py3Dmol code that shows the C-alpha trace and the ligand (Angstrom):
import py3Dmol

protein = """\
ATOM      1  CA  MET A   1     202.974 366.225 230.252  1.00  0.00           C
ATOM      2  CA  ASP A   2     206.748 366.510 230.244  1.00  0.00           C
ATOM      3  CA  GLN A   3     209.049 363.779 231.388  1.00  0.00           C
ATOM      4  CA  GLN A   4     210.046 365.332 234.364  1.00  0.00           C
ATOM      5  CA  THR A   5     206.686 365.777 235.826  1.00  0.00           C
ATOM      6  CA  GLU A   6     205.966 362.232 234.850  1.00  0.00           C
ATOM      7  CA  VAL A   7     208.881 360.980 236.922  1.00  0.00           C
ATOM      8  CA  LYS A   8     207.660 362.738 240.019  1.00  0.00           C
ATOM      9  CA  LYS A   9     204.183 361.190 240.029  1.00  0.00           C
ATOM     10  CA  LYS A  10     203.455 358.825 242.923  1.00  0.00           C
ATOM     11  CA  VAL A  11     203.168 355.176 242.133  1.00  0.00           C
ATOM     12  CA  MET A  12     199.876 353.185 242.331  1.00  0.00           C
ATOM     13  CA  LEU A  13     200.009 349.293 241.901  1.00  0.00           C
ATOM     14  CA  SER A  14     197.481 346.540 242.289  1.00  0.00           C
ATOM     15  CA  GLY A  15     196.477 343.275 240.948  1.00  0.00           C
ATOM     16  CA  ILE A  16     193.758 340.624 240.907  1.00  0.00           C
ATOM     17  CA  GLN A  17     193.981 336.955 240.687  1.00  0.00           C
ATOM     18  CA  PRO A  18     192.547 335.507 237.453  1.00  0.00           C
ATOM     19  CA  SER A  19     191.431 332.464 239.429  1.00  0.00           C
ATOM     20  CA  GLY A  20     187.768 333.371 238.745  1.00  0.00           C
ATOM     21  CA  ASP A  21     185.675 335.889 236.791  1.00  0.00           C
ATOM     22  CA  LEU A  22     185.725 339.380 238.160  1.00  0.00           C
ATOM     23  CA  HIS A  23     182.889 340.089 240.625  1.00  0.00           C
ATOM     24  CA  LEU A  24     181.151 343.165 242.182  1.00  0.00           C
ATOM     25  CA  GLY A  25     183.465 342.854 245.209  1.00  0.00           C
ATOM     26  CA  ASN A  26     186.538 343.146 243.075  1.00  0.00           C
ATOM     27  CA  TYR A  27     184.882 346.012 240.993  1.00  0.00           C
ATOM     28  CA  LEU A  28     183.811 348.147 243.958  1.00  0.00           C
ATOM     29  CA  GLY A  29     186.621 347.357 246.265  1.00  0.00           C
ATOM     30  CA  ALA A  30     189.330 347.702 243.545  1.00  0.00           C
ATOM     31  CA  VAL A  31     188.950 348.328 239.872  1.00  0.00           C
ATOM     32  CA  LYS A  32     186.378 351.057 240.069  1.00  0.00           C
ATOM     33  CA  ASN A  33     188.748 353.305 242.048  1.00  0.00           C
ATOM     34  CA  TRP A  34     191.666 352.582 239.747  1.00  0.00           C
ATOM     35  CA  ALA A  35     190.370 354.224 236.598  1.00  0.00           C
ATOM     36  CA  GLU A  36     190.227 357.669 238.238  1.00  0.00           C
ATOM     37  CA  LEU A  37     193.786 357.676 239.489  1.00  0.00           C
ATOM     38  CA  ALA A  38     195.639 357.492 236.050  1.00  0.00           C
ATOM     39  CA  GLU A  39     195.995 361.308 235.735  1.00  0.00           C
ATOM     40  CA  GLN A  40     197.399 361.950 239.103  1.00  0.00           C
ATOM     41  CA  PHE A  41     199.564 358.829 239.522  1.00  0.00           C
ATOM     42  CA  GLN A  42     201.944 356.413 237.695  1.00  0.00           C
ATOM     43  CA  CYS A  43     199.625 353.268 237.606  1.00  0.00           C
ATOM     44  CA  TYR A  44     200.511 349.618 237.210  1.00  0.00           C
ATOM     45  CA  TYR A  45     197.802 346.944 237.306  1.00  0.00           C
ATOM     46  CA  PHE A  46     198.410 343.239 236.561  1.00  0.00           C
ATOM     47  CA  MET A  47     196.742 339.857 236.481  1.00  0.00           C
ATOM     48  CA  ALA A  48     198.195 338.087 239.335  1.00  0.00           C
ATOM     49  CA  ASP A  49     198.548 334.690 237.564  1.00  0.00           C
ATOM     50  CA  LEU A  50     201.573 333.621 239.697  1.00  0.00           C
ATOM     51  CA  HIS A  51     199.291 333.851 242.648  1.00  0.00           C
ATOM     52  CA  SER A  52     196.438 331.956 241.108  1.00  0.00           C
ATOM     53  CA  ILE A  53     198.193 328.596 240.959  1.00  0.00           C
ATOM     54  CA  THR A  54     198.487 328.516 244.827  1.00  0.00           C
ATOM     55  CA  VAL A  55     195.072 326.954 244.139  1.00  0.00           C
ATOM     56  CA  ARG A  56     194.804 324.356 241.427  1.00  0.00           C
ATOM     57  CA  GLN A  57     193.585 325.772 238.315  1.00  0.00           C
ATOM     58  CA  ASN A  58     192.379 324.321 234.879  1.00  0.00           C
ATOM     59  CA  PRO A  59     195.184 325.644 232.527  1.00  0.00           C
ATOM     60  CA  ALA A  60     192.909 326.535 229.633  1.00  0.00           C
ATOM     61  CA  ASP A  61     190.484 328.396 231.914  1.00  0.00           C
ATOM     62  CA  LEU A  62     193.399 330.297 233.619  1.00  0.00           C
ATOM     63  CA  ARG A  63     194.663 331.357 230.208  1.00  0.00           C
ATOM     64  CA  ARG A  64     191.162 332.498 229.069  1.00  0.00           C
ATOM     65  CA  ARG A  65     190.401 334.275 232.238  1.00  0.00           C
ATOM     66  CA  SER A  66     193.829 336.071 232.392  1.00  0.00           C
ATOM     67  CA  ILE A  67     193.021 337.680 228.892  1.00  0.00           C
ATOM     68  CA  SER A  68     189.394 338.254 229.680  1.00  0.00           C
ATOM     69  CA  GLN A  69     190.347 340.126 232.909  1.00  0.00           C
ATOM     70  CA  LEU A  70     192.667 342.376 230.789  1.00  0.00           C
ATOM     71  CA  ALA A  71     189.731 343.201 228.503  1.00  0.00           C
ATOM     72  CA  GLN A  72     187.562 343.777 231.698  1.00  0.00           C
ATOM     73  CA  TYR A  73     190.392 346.163 233.094  1.00  0.00           C
ATOM     74  CA  ILE A  74     190.101 348.221 229.957  1.00  0.00           C
ATOM     75  CA  ALA A  75     186.255 348.160 229.796  1.00  0.00           C
ATOM     76  CA  CYS A  76     186.333 349.343 233.501  1.00  0.00           C
ATOM     77  CA  GLY A  77     188.073 352.425 232.252  1.00  0.00           C
ATOM     78  CA  LEU A  78     191.752 351.685 232.481  1.00  0.00           C
ATOM     79  CA  ASP A  79     193.310 353.239 229.484  1.00  0.00           C
ATOM     80  CA  PRO A  80     196.428 351.206 228.307  1.00  0.00           C
ATOM     81  CA  GLU A  81     198.057 354.420 227.214  1.00  0.00           C
ATOM     82  CA  LYS A  82     197.892 355.784 230.747  1.00  0.00           C
ATOM     83  CA  ASN A  83     198.177 352.683 232.840  1.00  0.00           C
ATOM     84  CA  THR A  84     200.722 349.903 232.548  1.00  0.00           C
ATOM     85  CA  LEU A  85     198.575 346.706 232.195  1.00  0.00           C
ATOM     86  CA  PHE A  86     200.417 343.329 232.313  1.00  0.00           C
ATOM     87  CA  LEU A  87     200.476 339.736 233.181  1.00  0.00           C
ATOM     88  CA  GLN A  88     202.540 339.096 236.274  1.00  0.00           C
ATOM     89  CA  SER A  89     204.249 335.866 234.965  1.00  0.00           C
ATOM     90  CA  HIS A  90     205.480 337.884 231.852  1.00  0.00           C
ATOM     91  CA  VAL A  91     207.740 339.910 234.211  1.00  0.00           C
ATOM     92  CA  HIS A  92     210.097 337.390 235.815  1.00  0.00           C
ATOM     93  CA  GLU A  93     211.514 339.785 238.338  1.00  0.00           C
ATOM     94  CA  HIS A  94     208.400 339.172 240.422  1.00  0.00           C
ATOM     95  CA  ALA A  95     209.349 335.665 241.020  1.00  0.00           C
ATOM     96  CA  GLU A  96     212.921 336.422 241.526  1.00  0.00           C
ATOM     97  CA  LEU A  97     212.344 339.193 244.160  1.00  0.00           C
ATOM     98  CA  GLY A  98     209.589 336.999 245.585  1.00  0.00           C
ATOM     99  CA  TRP A  99     212.131 334.444 246.477  1.00  0.00           C
ATOM    100  CA  ILE A 100     214.526 336.963 248.028  1.00  0.00           C
ATOM    101  CA  LEU A 101     211.788 338.478 250.201  1.00  0.00           C
ATOM    102  CA  ASN A 102     210.871 334.970 251.454  1.00  0.00           C
ATOM    103  CA  CYS A 103     214.098 335.095 253.058  1.00  0.00           C
ATOM    104  CA  TYR A 104     213.095 338.387 254.864  1.00  0.00           C
ATOM    105  CA  THR A 105     209.697 337.132 255.999  1.00  0.00           C
ATOM    106  CA  MET A 106     209.048 335.186 259.135  1.00  0.00           C
ATOM    107  CA  PHE A 107     207.349 332.063 259.553  1.00  0.00           C
ATOM    108  CA  GLY A 108     205.232 333.520 262.478  1.00  0.00           C
ATOM    109  CA  GLU A 109     204.193 336.477 260.283  1.00  0.00           C
ATOM    110  CA  LEU A 110     203.028 334.198 257.371  1.00  0.00           C
ATOM    111  CA  SER A 111     201.215 331.945 259.919  1.00  0.00           C
ATOM    112  CA  ARG A 112     199.123 334.915 261.003  1.00  0.00           C
ATOM    113  CA  MET A 113     197.690 335.833 257.649  1.00  0.00           C
ATOM    114  CA  THR A 114     193.957 335.364 257.716  1.00  0.00           C
ATOM    115  CA  GLN A 115     193.860 334.626 253.943  1.00  0.00           C
ATOM    116  CA  PHE A 116     196.182 331.790 254.548  1.00  0.00           C
ATOM    117  CA  LYS A 117     194.005 330.438 257.282  1.00  0.00           C
ATOM    118  CA  ASP A 118     190.906 330.809 255.302  1.00  0.00           C
ATOM    119  CA  LYS A 119     192.217 329.280 252.046  1.00  0.00           C
ATOM    120  CA  SER A 120     193.919 326.392 253.749  1.00  0.00           C
ATOM    121  CA  ALA A 121     190.701 325.483 255.519  1.00  0.00           C
ATOM    122  CA  LYS A 122     188.924 325.580 252.065  1.00  0.00           C
ATOM    123  CA  ASN A 123     191.637 323.504 250.385  1.00  0.00           C
ATOM    124  CA  ALA A 124     192.707 321.117 252.912  1.00  0.00           C
ATOM    125  CA  GLU A 125     193.914 318.751 250.301  1.00  0.00           C
ATOM    126  CA  ASN A 126     196.235 321.278 248.696  1.00  0.00           C
ATOM    127  CA  ILE A 127     198.042 323.349 251.423  1.00  0.00           C
ATOM    128  CA  ASN A 128     201.112 323.910 249.456  1.00  0.00           C
ATOM    129  CA  GLY A 129     204.175 326.195 250.133  1.00  0.00           C
ATOM    130  CA  GLY A 130     203.052 328.830 247.675  1.00  0.00           C
ATOM    131  CA  LEU A 131     199.816 329.291 249.486  1.00  0.00           C
ATOM    132  CA  PHE A 132     201.846 330.070 252.657  1.00  0.00           C
ATOM    133  CA  THR A 133     204.533 332.066 251.214  1.00  0.00           C
ATOM    134  CA  TYR A 134     202.124 334.006 249.045  1.00  0.00           C
ATOM    135  CA  PRO A 135     202.373 337.418 250.883  1.00  0.00           C
ATOM    136  CA  ALA A 136     206.033 337.494 250.149  1.00  0.00           C
ATOM    137  CA  LEU A 137     205.355 337.453 246.523  1.00  0.00           C
ATOM    138  CA  MET A 138     202.766 340.010 246.930  1.00  0.00           C
ATOM    139  CA  ALA A 139     205.354 342.179 248.731  1.00  0.00           C
ATOM    140  CA  ALA A 140     207.720 341.707 245.731  1.00  0.00           C
ATOM    141  CA  ASP A 141     204.870 342.757 243.283  1.00  0.00           C
ATOM    142  CA  ILE A 142     204.513 346.098 245.233  1.00  0.00           C
ATOM    143  CA  LEU A 143     208.095 346.840 246.076  1.00  0.00           C
ATOM    144  CA  LEU A 144     209.489 346.219 242.633  1.00  0.00           C
ATOM    145  CA  TYR A 145     207.762 349.288 241.442  1.00  0.00           C
ATOM    146  CA  GLN A 146     208.508 351.411 244.521  1.00  0.00           C
ATOM    147  CA  ALA A 147     204.779 351.673 244.920  1.00  0.00           C
ATOM    148  CA  ASP A 148     203.595 354.470 247.167  1.00  0.00           C
ATOM    149  CA  PHE A 149     199.866 353.294 247.299  1.00  0.00           C
ATOM    150  CA  VAL A 150     198.160 350.148 246.876  1.00  0.00           C
ATOM    151  CA  PRO A 151     194.492 350.480 245.902  1.00  0.00           C
ATOM    152  CA  VAL A 152     192.770 347.294 247.296  1.00  0.00           C
ATOM    153  CA  GLY A 153     189.675 346.106 249.350  1.00  0.00           C
ATOM    154  CA  GLN A 154     189.723 345.622 252.946  1.00  0.00           C
ATOM    155  CA  ASP A 155     190.708 342.050 252.892  1.00  0.00           C
ATOM    156  CA  GLN A 156     194.243 342.773 251.454  1.00  0.00           C
ATOM    157  CA  LYS A 157     194.998 345.174 254.204  1.00  0.00           C
ATOM    158  CA  GLN A 158     196.776 342.707 256.206  1.00  0.00           C
ATOM    159  CA  HIS A 159     199.148 341.701 253.235  1.00  0.00           C
ATOM    160  CA  CYS A 160     199.755 345.423 252.606  1.00  0.00           C
ATOM    161  CA  GLU A 161     200.789 345.856 256.245  1.00  0.00           C
ATOM    162  CA  LEU A 162     203.054 342.792 256.087  1.00  0.00           C
ATOM    163  CA  THR A 163     204.637 344.239 252.914  1.00  0.00           C
ATOM    164  CA  ARG A 164     205.347 347.374 254.844  1.00  0.00           C
ATOM    165  CA  ASP A 165     207.135 345.419 257.618  1.00  0.00           C
ATOM    166  CA  ILE A 166     209.125 343.518 255.028  1.00  0.00           C
ATOM    167  CA  ALA A 167     210.206 346.707 253.209  1.00  0.00           C
ATOM    168  CA  ILE A 168     211.247 348.435 256.549  1.00  0.00           C
ATOM    169  CA  ARG A 169     213.112 345.311 257.742  1.00  0.00           C
ATOM    170  CA  PHE A 170     214.955 345.230 254.453  1.00  0.00           C
ATOM    171  CA  ASN A 171     215.674 348.987 254.347  1.00  0.00           C
ATOM    172  CA  ASN A 172     216.893 348.723 258.039  1.00  0.00           C
ATOM    173  CA  ILE A 173     219.393 346.010 257.212  1.00  0.00           C
ATOM    174  CA  TYR A 174     220.655 347.323 253.884  1.00  0.00           C
ATOM    175  CA  GLY A 175     219.768 351.149 253.748  1.00  0.00           C
ATOM    176  CA  PRO A 176     217.038 352.680 251.765  1.00  0.00           C
ATOM    177  CA  THR A 177     215.993 350.335 249.007  1.00  0.00           C
ATOM    178  CA  PHE A 178     212.200 350.171 248.991  1.00  0.00           C
ATOM    179  CA  THR A 179     209.520 352.785 249.168  1.00  0.00           C
ATOM    180  CA  VAL A 180     207.236 351.798 252.070  1.00  0.00           C
ATOM    181  CA  PRO A 181     203.798 351.572 250.543  1.00  0.00           C
ATOM    182  CA  GLU A 182     200.268 352.390 252.040  1.00  0.00           C
ATOM    183  CA  PRO A 183     197.099 350.702 251.408  1.00  0.00           C
ATOM    184  CA  TYR A 184     194.553 352.841 249.568  1.00  0.00           C
ATOM    185  CA  ILE A 185     191.164 351.539 250.756  1.00  0.00           C
ATOM    186  CA  PRO A 186     187.906 353.073 249.524  1.00  0.00           C
ATOM    187  CA  LYS A 187     185.401 354.497 251.994  1.00  0.00           C
ATOM    188  CA  VAL A 188     182.415 352.578 250.552  1.00  0.00           C
ATOM    189  CA  GLY A 189     182.704 349.210 248.703  1.00  0.00           C
ATOM    190  CA  ALA A 190     185.760 348.063 250.405  1.00  0.00           C
ATOM    191  CA  ARG A 191     184.107 344.915 251.752  1.00  0.00           C
ATOM    192  CA  VAL A 192     181.222 343.716 249.700  1.00  0.00           C
ATOM    193  CA  MET A 193     179.475 340.768 251.412  1.00  0.00           C
ATOM    194  CA  SER A 194     177.868 337.659 249.931  1.00  0.00           C
ATOM    195  CA  LEU A 195     174.198 338.292 248.931  1.00  0.00           C
ATOM    196  CA  SER A 196     173.327 334.840 250.223  1.00  0.00           C
ATOM    197  CA  VAL A 197     175.368 334.922 253.551  1.00  0.00           C
ATOM    198  CA  PRO A 198     175.920 338.584 254.435  1.00  0.00           C
ATOM    199  CA  THR A 199     178.282 337.757 257.248  1.00  0.00           C
ATOM    200  CA  SER A 200     180.931 336.247 254.564  1.00  0.00           C
ATOM    201  CA  LYS A 201     182.774 338.284 252.060  1.00  0.00           C
ATOM    202  CA  MET A 202     181.525 338.125 248.447  1.00  0.00           C
ATOM    203  CA  SER A 203     183.631 335.630 246.622  1.00  0.00           C
ATOM    204  CA  LYS A 204     183.591 333.481 243.507  1.00  0.00           C
ATOM    205  CA  SER A 205     183.502 330.335 245.660  1.00  0.00           C
ATOM    206  CA  ASP A 206     179.910 331.184 246.386  1.00  0.00           C
ATOM    207  CA  PRO A 207     178.141 331.802 243.119  1.00  0.00           C
ATOM    208  CA  GLN A 208     174.705 332.507 244.408  1.00  0.00           C
ATOM    209  CA  GLY A 209     175.945 335.220 246.646  1.00  0.00           C
ATOM    210  CA  CYS A 210     178.277 336.636 244.117  1.00  0.00           C
ATOM    211  CA  VAL A 211     177.514 339.073 241.254  1.00  0.00           C
ATOM    212  CA  PHE A 212     179.945 338.683 238.335  1.00  0.00           C
ATOM    213  CA  ILE A 213     180.546 341.573 236.101  1.00  0.00           C
ATOM    214  CA  MET A 214     179.694 339.534 233.046  1.00  0.00           C
ATOM    215  CA  ASP A 215     176.455 338.242 234.560  1.00  0.00           C
ATOM    216  CA  PRO A 216     173.476 339.087 232.239  1.00  0.00           C
ATOM    217  CA  PRO A 217     170.882 341.597 233.673  1.00  0.00           C
ATOM    218  CA  GLU A 218     168.216 338.834 234.477  1.00  0.00           C
ATOM    219  CA  GLU A 219     170.680 337.008 236.600  1.00  0.00           C
ATOM    220  CA  ILE A 220     171.766 339.971 238.526  1.00  0.00           C
ATOM    221  CA  ALA A 221     168.143 340.934 238.994  1.00  0.00           C
ATOM    222  CA  ARG A 222     167.395 337.321 240.329  1.00  0.00           C
ATOM    223  CA  LYS A 223     170.369 337.412 242.693  1.00  0.00           C
ATOM    224  CA  PHE A 224     169.351 340.763 244.270  1.00  0.00           C
ATOM    225  CA  LYS A 225     165.754 339.728 244.619  1.00  0.00           C
ATOM    226  CA  ARG A 226     166.796 336.611 246.502  1.00  0.00           C
ATOM    227  CA  ALA A 227     169.433 338.471 248.515  1.00  0.00           C
ATOM    228  CA  VAL A 228     169.151 337.721 252.231  1.00  0.00           C
ATOM    229  CA  THR A 229     168.117 340.720 254.259  1.00  0.00           C
ATOM    230  CA  ASP A 230     167.310 340.202 257.938  1.00  0.00           C
ATOM    231  CA  SER A 231     165.401 337.801 260.080  1.00  0.00           C
ATOM    232  CA  ASP A 232     163.819 340.713 262.008  1.00  0.00           C
ATOM    233  CA  THR A 233     160.336 341.830 261.163  1.00  0.00           C
ATOM    234  CA  GLU A 234     161.078 345.439 260.879  1.00  0.00           C
ATOM    235  CA  ASN A 235     161.326 345.599 257.144  1.00  0.00           C
ATOM    236  CA  CYS A 236     162.996 348.853 257.281  1.00  0.00           C
ATOM    237  CA  VAL A 237     165.951 350.010 255.385  1.00  0.00           C
ATOM    238  CA  ARG A 238     168.264 351.401 258.149  1.00  0.00           C
ATOM    239  CA  TRP A 239     172.074 351.448 258.615  1.00  0.00           C
ATOM    240  CA  ASP A 240     172.842 348.872 261.451  1.00  0.00           C
ATOM    241  CA  PRO A 241     175.691 346.566 260.294  1.00  0.00           C
ATOM    242  CA  GLU A 242     175.571 344.597 263.559  1.00  0.00           C
ATOM    243  CA  GLN A 243     171.940 343.851 263.756  1.00  0.00           C
ATOM    244  CA  LYS A 244     171.008 344.000 260.049  1.00  0.00           C
ATOM    245  CA  PRO A 245     174.210 342.858 257.974  1.00  0.00           C
ATOM    246  CA  GLY A 246     172.199 341.930 254.942  1.00  0.00           C
ATOM    247  CA  VAL A 247     170.627 345.398 254.690  1.00  0.00           C
ATOM    248  CA  ALA A 248     173.842 347.169 255.521  1.00  0.00           C
ATOM    249  CA  ASN A 249     175.530 345.246 252.612  1.00  0.00           C
ATOM    250  CA  LEU A 250     172.834 346.253 250.147  1.00  0.00           C
ATOM    251  CA  MET A 251     173.132 349.786 251.451  1.00  0.00           C
ATOM    252  CA  ASN A 252     176.991 349.754 251.029  1.00  0.00           C
ATOM    253  CA  ILE A 253     176.509 348.367 247.475  1.00  0.00           C
ATOM    254  CA  TYR A 254     173.919 350.914 246.610  1.00  0.00           C
ATOM    255  CA  SER A 255     176.008 353.799 247.937  1.00  0.00           C
ATOM    256  CA  ALA A 256     178.977 352.618 246.091  1.00  0.00           C
ATOM    257  CA  VAL A 257     177.208 352.594 242.776  1.00  0.00           C
ATOM    258  CA  THR A 258     175.069 355.752 243.204  1.00  0.00           C
ATOM    259  CA  GLY A 259     177.282 357.939 245.376  1.00  0.00           C
ATOM    260  CA  LEU A 260     174.230 358.375 247.826  1.00  0.00           C
ATOM    261  CA  SER A 261     174.983 358.585 251.533  1.00  0.00           C
ATOM    262  CA  PHE A 262     173.472 356.070 254.100  1.00  0.00           C
ATOM    263  CA  GLU A 263     171.290 358.765 255.503  1.00  0.00           C
ATOM    264  CA  GLN A 264     169.949 359.813 252.016  1.00  0.00           C
ATOM    265  CA  ILE A 265     169.221 356.147 251.256  1.00  0.00           C
ATOM    266  CA  GLU A 266     167.375 355.729 254.740  1.00  0.00           C
ATOM    267  CA  HIS A 267     165.529 358.741 253.751  1.00  0.00           C
ATOM    268  CA  ASP A 268     164.675 357.669 250.182  1.00  0.00           C
ATOM    269  CA  PHE A 269     163.379 354.304 251.327  1.00  0.00           C
ATOM    270  CA  ALA A 270     161.616 355.256 254.468  1.00  0.00           C
ATOM    271  CA  GLY A 271     158.409 353.195 254.667  1.00  0.00           C
ATOM    272  CA  LYS A 272     159.134 351.229 251.546  1.00  0.00           C
ATOM    273  CA  GLY A 273     160.543 347.934 252.815  1.00  0.00           C
ATOM    274  CA  TYR A 274     162.832 345.383 251.410  1.00  0.00           C
ATOM    275  CA  GLY A 275     160.487 344.410 248.543  1.00  0.00           C
ATOM    276  CA  VAL A 276     161.156 347.730 246.976  1.00  0.00           C
ATOM    277  CA  PHE A 277     164.709 348.342 248.044  1.00  0.00           C
ATOM    278  CA  LYS A 278     166.257 344.928 246.858  1.00  0.00           C
ATOM    279  CA  PRO A 279     165.236 345.327 243.124  1.00  0.00           C
ATOM    280  CA  THR A 280     166.243 349.050 243.256  1.00  0.00           C
ATOM    281  CA  VAL A 281     169.725 348.130 244.275  1.00  0.00           C
ATOM    282  CA  GLY A 282     169.623 345.315 241.668  1.00  0.00           C
ATOM    283  CA  ASP A 283     168.662 347.808 238.907  1.00  0.00           C
ATOM    284  CA  ALA A 284     171.387 350.229 239.893  1.00  0.00           C
ATOM    285  CA  VAL A 285     173.990 347.445 239.862  1.00  0.00           C
ATOM    286  CA  ILE A 286     172.638 346.251 236.401  1.00  0.00           C
ATOM    287  CA  GLU A 287     172.959 349.803 234.958  1.00  0.00           C
ATOM    288  CA  THR A 288     176.448 350.281 236.473  1.00  0.00           C
ATOM    289  CA  LEU A 289     177.779 347.108 235.053  1.00  0.00           C
ATOM    290  CA  ARG A 290     175.885 347.237 231.667  1.00  0.00           C
ATOM    291  CA  PRO A 291     178.470 349.340 229.755  1.00  0.00           C
ATOM    292  CA  ILE A 292     181.415 347.418 231.228  1.00  0.00           C
ATOM    293  CA  ARG A 293     179.931 344.035 230.254  1.00  0.00           C
ATOM    294  CA  GLU A 294     179.160 345.285 226.609  1.00  0.00           C
ATOM    295  CA  GLU A 295     182.562 346.766 226.305  1.00  0.00           C
ATOM    296  CA  SER A 296     184.214 343.724 227.750  1.00  0.00           C
ATOM    297  CA  SER A 297     182.516 341.545 225.265  1.00  0.00           C
ATOM    298  CA  ARG A 298     183.529 343.686 222.333  1.00  0.00           C
ATOM    299  CA  MET A 299     187.066 344.031 223.696  1.00  0.00           C
ATOM    300  CA  ILE A 300     187.611 340.220 224.235  1.00  0.00           C
ATOM    301  CA  ALA A 301     187.329 339.712 220.530  1.00  0.00           C
ATOM    302  CA  GLU A 302     190.154 342.230 219.832  1.00  0.00           C
ATOM    303  CA  LYS A 303     192.889 339.520 220.339  1.00  0.00           C
ATOM    304  CA  GLU A 304     195.700 341.287 218.565  1.00  0.00           C
ATOM    305  CA  TYR A 305     194.992 344.624 220.365  1.00  0.00           C
ATOM    306  CA  LEU A 306     194.918 342.819 223.684  1.00  0.00           C
ATOM    307  CA  ARG A 307     198.159 341.207 222.983  1.00  0.00           C
ATOM    308  CA  THR A 308     199.900 344.417 222.040  1.00  0.00           C
ATOM    309  CA  VAL A 309     198.600 345.905 225.329  1.00  0.00           C
ATOM    310  CA  TYR A 310     200.003 343.104 227.452  1.00  0.00           C
ATOM    311  CA  THR A 311     203.236 342.997 225.512  1.00  0.00           C
ATOM    312  CA  GLU A 312     203.875 346.598 225.931  1.00  0.00           C
ATOM    313  CA  GLY A 313     202.756 346.523 229.472  1.00  0.00           C
ATOM    314  CA  ALA A 314     205.199 343.767 230.316  1.00  0.00           C
ATOM    315  CA  GLN A 315     208.054 345.686 228.596  1.00  0.00           C
ATOM    316  CA  ARG A 316     207.434 348.885 230.601  1.00  0.00           C
ATOM    317  CA  ALA A 317     206.877 347.038 233.666  1.00  0.00           C
ATOM    318  CA  SER A 318     209.940 345.078 233.364  1.00  0.00           C
ATOM    319  CA  SER A 319     212.313 348.000 232.698  1.00  0.00           C
ATOM    320  CA  VAL A 320     211.187 349.357 236.143  1.00  0.00           C
ATOM    321  CA  ALA A 321     211.288 345.973 237.877  1.00  0.00           C
ATOM    322  CA  ARG A 322     214.802 345.283 236.608  1.00  0.00           C
ATOM    323  CA  ARG A 323     216.113 348.550 238.265  1.00  0.00           C
ATOM    324  CA  THR A 324     214.913 347.511 241.699  1.00  0.00           C
ATOM    325  CA  LEU A 325     215.951 344.001 241.272  1.00  0.00           C
ATOM    326  CA  ARG A 326     219.530 345.060 240.215  1.00  0.00           C
ATOM    327  CA  LYS A 327     219.622 347.266 243.280  1.00  0.00           C
ATOM    328  CA  VAL A 328     218.422 344.413 245.621  1.00  0.00           C
ATOM    329  CA  TYR A 329     221.022 341.917 244.152  1.00  0.00           C
ATOM    330  CA  LYS A 330     223.727 344.357 244.970  1.00  0.00           C
ATOM    331  CA  ARG A 331     222.526 345.038 248.524  1.00  0.00           C
ATOM    332  CA  VAL A 332     222.255 341.360 249.452  1.00  0.00           C
ATOM    333  CA  GLY A 333     225.752 340.522 248.003  1.00  0.00           C
ATOM    334  CA  PHE A 334     225.195 338.802 244.568  1.00  0.00           C
ATOM    335  CA  VAL A 335     227.846 339.271 242.113  1.00  0.00           C
ATOM    336  CA  GLU A 336     226.670 341.685 239.361  1.00  0.00           C
ATOM    337  CA  LYS A 337     225.236 339.826 236.373  1.00  0.00           C
ATOM    338  CA  PRO A 338     227.760 339.988 233.434  1.00  0.00           C
ATOM    339  CA  PHE A 339     224.808 340.317 230.839  1.00  0.00           C
TER     340      PHE A 339
END
"""
ligand_1 = """\
37
TYM
P 191.992 339.115 245.147
O 192.379 338.661 243.628
O 191.377 338.147 245.927
O 190.974 340.328 244.921
C 191.308 341.386 244.036
C 190.964 342.661 244.648
O 189.371 342.815 244.878
C 189.376 343.100 246.299
N 188.057 342.241 246.758
C 187.013 342.880 247.326
N 186.721 344.121 247.760
C 185.615 344.315 248.373
N 184.822 343.206 248.703
C 185.012 341.866 248.270
N 184.117 341.096 248.488
C 186.171 341.714 247.602
N 186.674 340.561 247.116
C 187.987 340.914 246.552
C 190.548 342.761 246.982
O 190.691 343.385 248.131
C 191.616 343.026 245.950
O 191.832 344.490 246.048
N 196.529 339.149 246.790
C 195.696 339.995 245.983
C 196.052 340.005 244.700
C 197.564 340.688 244.517
C 197.893 341.995 244.791
C 199.250 342.183 244.597
C 197.071 343.078 245.145
C 198.773 340.061 244.299
N 199.643 340.853 244.238
C 199.744 343.361 244.719
C 197.734 344.314 245.320
C 199.043 344.441 245.084
C 194.376 339.057 246.079
O 194.387 337.866 246.069
O 193.301 339.818 245.552
"""
view = py3Dmol.view(width=600, height=400)
view.addModel(protein, "pdb")
view.setStyle({"model": 0}, {"cartoon": {"style": "trace"}})
view.addModel(ligand_1, "xyz")
view.setStyle({"model": 1}, {"stick": {}})
view.zoomTo()
view.show()
């Protein structure tokens, strides 16, 4: 592809916090959908390590997970030649624009963020400023690259909408500076629920209800066998998210990994009951994750290769981020940097 066509590609950008190991929600809601975008878009994906420290982390674990997350991105099909893969903390422009955007983000807006409310309820002993202003940093992540689309799960929609509001506000004050991005949310898999509490989102904080990408097959099978279905006596695989959230979650997962529609799933499992359905979903997930787990385990040993990937990724990212930041500095009235 010649350079001019390359320049015209729309930009995709997303990130995941390396605050835990990647799970099925991260995969189905986000990473799975990223790999197929590389031909059509200019793609940037990063490990959101700056975001991770809004919750206390063990430093050695954070370092290890940041690298293993990169290995998992690649194992999920993100080709480092076609996607820019990097660590957020290696591109200092994120923190710099994050500060500036803090000054264009309202206290009331930040107070309304559901993730802030959830996380502060869970970490009552550490409700720090970073946890509160986190969406302004996320806006910086996105706006630095003039992203057109942000491929995320449903839970990040609110942050993406705030990013749009911040971009529009800034553009209205100073003239066109940022591309106003749109969230890019998959039709199925955008909100994977916990296998043990199907009314709560799947998250690493509930390990029993959470399937990790690196879980061994026996563990995945066990978690699906024990998945909570429904308290009704119907024992019927039927799409009814209100009355049957556990079954709806399993159908959603099954549909996301097999591509089957809900109607087809209902048809295939008619008269078979949960005892057949649960292990079948488990097997489908095991087979989907198997190549990723195997490739991740191989890739994680390639330390030098991974180092090259994140070094080159940060260099590429920084050259784009620098251009936006320079423009922003000028707009807000900072004296041009002499070096
Ligand atoms: P994070 O790290 O919580 O989640 C990473 C991605 O996984 C999706 N996700 C889910 N999707 C479906 N079902 C679930 N149960 C589930 N759990 C998580 C999330 O929607 C997300 O797409 N603030 C972001 C990280 C971030 C970011 C960014 C994302 C920082 N800067 C810029 C996009 C653009 C976060 O905490 O995601």
